[in-house]
N, C-alpha and C positions, 0 to 999 in steps of 0.2 A: 704426350699421353702422359699424365703422371697417375703411380702406382706404388699399392704398399703390399708386400707380402710380405709371409712367413719361412725367417730364412732357413736353410737345411744343408749340409754337412756340403756339399761344393758350393757353396759360397765363403765356403771357411779365411781364404785367399782376401776376397772380396770384403771383410769382416775386419781383419787385420789390416789391409787398406787404406782403410777408411779412421781404422780407430790411430794409427802414423799420422792421418793427417788431422785428427780432432789433437795429440800433441802437440803437434806443432803451430794450430790454432793458440791451445791451451798455454803453449809455454811450456810443456812438458813432454821434450822427447822424449830427453835423454832417463825417462822413467817408463821407458816402453821395455819391458826388458823378457813378455813373449813370447809365445812362435806361433804358428799357423797348425801345429800339431796341438800342442798344448791345447788352444781355444779352439782345435775339434773336438778332444777327449771332455773339455769341463763345460762346453756347452751343448755340443750336441750325442758323447757319449754319455756319460755322466749326469748331463742337464741341470747344472749349475743354473742357468741363466735362456734367457730367447732373447730371439735377435730379432727385429720385423727394419725388413730391406725394402729405404726408401727408391724407386728408380722416378725417371723421364724417358721418354722412352725405349721402354726394355732395358737404360745403360743406368747402375748404382749411384745413385747424388746423396746419399744417406744413408743413415740408421740408427734405432734405438735398440739399446738391449736392458735386458728389465728381468728382475727377478722378486720371489715373493719372500716376503718378511711374515712378521707378526705383532700386532699390539696386544700388550695386554690389556691395556683400559678399555679400549676398544673391544677385544675379545671375537676380529677378527683378521681375516690374512690385509699385507694393505702390498701393495704394487712398491717395490723400489727401481727408481728407471734411476740405472750407474751412466747412461752416457747417451746423448743425442746429441747428432753432429747433420746438418747441413751444408755442402762443400761450396767453400764462400762464395763462387759463380752462380750455384741456384738458390740463393738466401732471395729473401723479398718477393718468391714467388706463392706464401703460402703452406708450404712442404713439412717445414716445422710443425705450423698450427696442426697441417693431418694427420699427423707420427701423433701429437698428442690425444685427438681426439679418437687414434686409432685404440690407443692406453691407455685412453678415459674409458674406451667401453667393452676392454679384456678386462681392465678394473671393475665394473660392474658385473659383467657376466661372471664372474670372480667371486662375486657380494665383498667386494675390499673394501675395508672402514677408508682407508685411505690413500691416498698415489700423491709419493714421497722424490724428492730427487735432491741434490748438492749444486751447486753453481760459485765458482771464486767471485769472489768481491769483487775486484774490478768491472769483471764482465755485465759492465752498464747495459751493453743491449741487448743479453738472454735475461737477463732480470727483473729489464721495462717489460721487455713480451710476457716474461709469468705473472708480474705482474696483471699487467691487461689480459688474462683468462681465468683472473682472480686468484690465482696462489699466491701465498701471505710467504713472508719470511719467517722462519724464526728464528726472530732475534736473539730470545733467550736461550735457546740451544750451542754447546760448544760441540763439532765431529774427534772424538780423540779414534785417533790408528794408534794397532801395533800393526809393523809388520812384521815379514819372515822372521827376520833374527829376532826383532823384541818378541813377537813367540817363542822362539826354541831359545833363548834365557830363560821366559819363565814357566816354562815346560821343562826345564833338562830332560831327556833321557825316557822321552812318553813319547 
């Protein structure tokens, strides 16, 4: 039996484990520098993000981590999907689509004008999956990033 539920603080170790599995899949395992404690603080205490847990027979098989942004042009909040991951052995069962449907329902409930996420350009299976749902790549946009080190260099002493 499959179900989706909102994560709670007791799920933080599960979330961390799934993040590490996602990082391996994305060939970014060395980029995971967070900890269970930091995730618990930032997700469940400071509430910077929310998490849905996907379960099969009450066992976690995936997750979606999201937060809200705001579109000045649309004048509404947007739901930003930071990560969606289903364990490889559980793919092909429609679980990723069910997570996206649940996220779309949340976006609709919150009156979001957009729902957005990024995908690695080599991840053809995910790109094709997202396109099949009606999502369109924003090829005219480039994502920029400052890491913590660059933030500190840009705002020293603040």
